N, C-alpha and C positions, 0 to 999 in steps of 0.2 A: 075302620081300624086296620091296623096292618096285625101280622101274627107272628112280628119278632120285636126284640126289646134292643135296645142301641149293643154296642162291641163293648169288651172289652181286651185288654191285652194280659197274656198270661204266659209264662214259661211251661213245658212240660216236654214229653217225649211222645213220638211214634210207639206205637202200639200195634197196629196192622197197617199195609200197606198191597194194594192190589194194585201192582204196575199195567198188569193186561187191562182193567176196568178205572186203572185211571182215581182209583178213590182210595182210603185209608182211614182209623181210627189215631186220634191225638186222645192226651189224657194229661190234668195238670190237677196237681193237689188242692189249687184253689177254685175247682170247678166241681160241683157235685155229681157230675155223668161225665160220660165219652164224648167225646166230640167229633164228628164227619168232618171229613177234608178232600175237596176235589183237586185233582192236578192242577186246573185252572188258579186256584188260590196261591199256589206257590211263588213265592217272589225268588228266582234265580233265574241265571241265563240256562239258555242250551236244554237239557235233558229234565225237568223237570218231576222228578221224581225223591221219593223219602225210600229210608230205609225203617226197620223196625229196630228199635233201641236205641234211635239219633234223638238228639234234645234238638228242640223247634222252640221257637216264640212265634205265638199268635194273637192274630184275634179273633175273637168269635162272637156271634149272637146266638140268641137265646131263641131256637125256631124250628119248626117238626123237620126233620129230612131223614126221611128212611125210618128206622125206628127211635133215631138220635132224638134228643130235644136240643143241641147246639150242633150249629154250624161256621166252620170256619171260613173267615172272610179273606184273613191275608197269614200266610204262614212265610214264615223267614227261616231255614234249614240253619244248624249252627254247624259249621263244619271245623272250626278249626282256625282256618284263616281268617287273618284281618290288616286291616291299613298298618302299616307301618307308623309309629307315633313317636319317630326322632324330630320331628318338627321340620323335614325340610321339605320342600315342594317336589320331590322326585318321587316318581310313582314306585310303589313298592310293596311289598307283603312278606308277610311272617306268617309261621305255622306252628302249633305245638305237636307237630310229627316226633313220637318217639319209638324207635326202633331197638326191640331187645332179642340178644338172641339167646338160646339154650345152649351152655357148654359143658 
């Protein structure tokens, strides 16, 4: 008998991230507890690191990991950049970046 239950997909945010150790804590309103996450679960190219407050979509399974009852299986950071949906086959991305200056 395994000590895990099947994974579900959740939207949430990063509560803590310990870059030097490669792990952090995620939270979702759909889960009763916090979720432990390892950098190897992050689905991103290049440096796989999260920032506190960053929105994420993740799958998690109920499993004992350190003092946590949930463990992230995969984490997809929401960065604001997305594939262009203009209907053409050309590569392209758009972003929601807004820069405001105090006057």
